[in-house]
Steps between C-alpha positions, in 0.01 A plus 500: 500500500790267551640532141758225560234222564210673344637680192161606355377453142718748328809374301811487719708636227329756283792519254483114440137526450539773248754295309277197488185709415685645212603170381144364518365805313757430215382136501135616466587740219703228318200283514278762351747580209557129431128409523527291170752280657260406806208291380298310761686211658361277775634509845756213557429267800837606671398869479151417639667355804700819559186700535443387862530787767843480676519504875718814496495795257728478187792741489430783254748346242339149523149661471598684169649177365195301589288751325696509193575136454202315665199754447539718201572228236164324579246772425159471340658569155292784396787742479611307179383656191355180354321385823152380401425279794248734649392866492756673723672812390879524467547794759680802433861593594376813672292278715825374662580855615144580640500172683844555651378852631177358620681222713741770635215736608282215632200726508147429632261651247197464749528855605738769633665792307773369256597500146383158384151560589493805276655298230236231524217765485672630181507151342127465579421845364691428179301161454176691560584753233643245252178281516278810476334448841347796676693702737277380785622153457784358709689177543755278685816317417468153613698163477338363186184419295340268761509776766383767268200297399406434863513875587308604191221240555478594864411848392249366251350293793461802715327685217256214447404452871579816661771615758342283766637191327839595656359441845237228450652300212286333238319265736134526433521688172381380166781335310722740288574390140801600273518473121801438282643333187679180547832653425515682832807457714495245771539785746115561440410170655723538795364842577144369484587222747683721737218761501252229593303532192569149362588390155150350451396864461752561230334508151750415223416560133711347218728760331483585134753731319375803696440331833171365635166550326333798660159363414571184686642691796183714510279186483684358812480838686128522431440132600689564839301812573183309431606243754565744778885513462714799514707563190825662638762539246585449126866400434664614169829389379762715330745241368426150600760268656468226234476686163533852589150577382299819596137524598298767336543733801239760385237225450569375851503843640157564327355169649632577838363858500154369376451255794695690778787262523856582614731475186840343596763489222792272535774685307795301650607394136362770285469833667842586366317562154407851635864594464511359129412642152260326273405228433558410863349795689153451395493138637437651844260773408243521769739427790424853628151398572596243771385512859803310591796373308844350550819564309749205514846511625750340254318284264529690165694789659846494639492642849594285800228238561369592840251790447138521371281794490129468599286801424171603638343732250145572637381474843239735641552572859135430586520151355848391600576664829288531809437829683707353781790485293452856379495612858793297577697647213426857606584435869824312402598799303414739783698292748802480278510871459475548883796254545681694235448825705632311804818394316428131533502409132790687356613322191218250522202661349432286185155371582257255341171613656190282522469129549484380134786310324414698179435872436152464348477865389511694819856608555602226740866583458564841629814674427669652820464864381135439433411425864391848595328568189292177532449560865354857422305369189338223704410739793300723257349231263172353543504172691507230241568713214852368418424294178640776270826558664795459276727202574832612618688169450 
């Protein structure tokens, strides 16, 4: 490359970069230690005009100064200890360190063999054990509550209509119905729209102190069944957005089990109670009975606000995955093992096998050192007898 005319994307002077990076880190730490002095303030018009994209890149010193003087002062306000404008958490000082390392590594967690994939799996395993879910459950870290709800209800839709819905869609099927209290997060409506179910098929029941009335929910379920509709999912809330109320999760789980509905629990605001002592912990009793749940990113908690966990607890292979996917998974593992033998995948063996976005109980995320064991096991096992394999994620 002609470095004089095309210098590339790296800093031209790493020592200068280091100096300004250290100064910016100091500014970030100063803002954390002085959080009480930084309430929310509106962005002045003259600062707004400076947000336009320049024709040429800023020098590193100018970039640092812009970030410190024109960006950092105009935050959401949630890092202030008396911020009551919304439900965002304050963040943690340790989050600054982890985000700095994450940006340095710039890892893609979609596969391959590297440390952050293993760390992500440990976070998911910790959540599984904390919430009391069975070891056959699995999950994903996603961007937020809306994405988590779409993934969870997509799984519920597959269980309701069978795996062919992934190929044929919901055209020509009887309408699916979903049941919830009125305190459900707006992400529920968005997910129902995106999945093609339609909000006309969302049955909302007014909330009391313990959530929606189970008798009224059951009345609506029975009426829909009598009219030829397909009840798909029951939505329970562990910590509502408005008043922080908790549904009676065990009563909701009993109702879902009685009528064969998928139970989804929105724990974005209240799943943290599983870490607490009484009187808070018992508020979320029954969360371990969910088919799918989500745990929020940074509302009452303090971690950086860009992660959500969606968990799929139950998911029989015969209901949620087609035989073609089973064969694809085994063939894919065998092909990967052959490529390892040929030296084609050194350092790139972290695999997510199968076509689903979510591990639904069959070990879709396969650890690198498990490739041969799974290959040998699948070769000996009866075709289709994979529903009891432990999740490896």
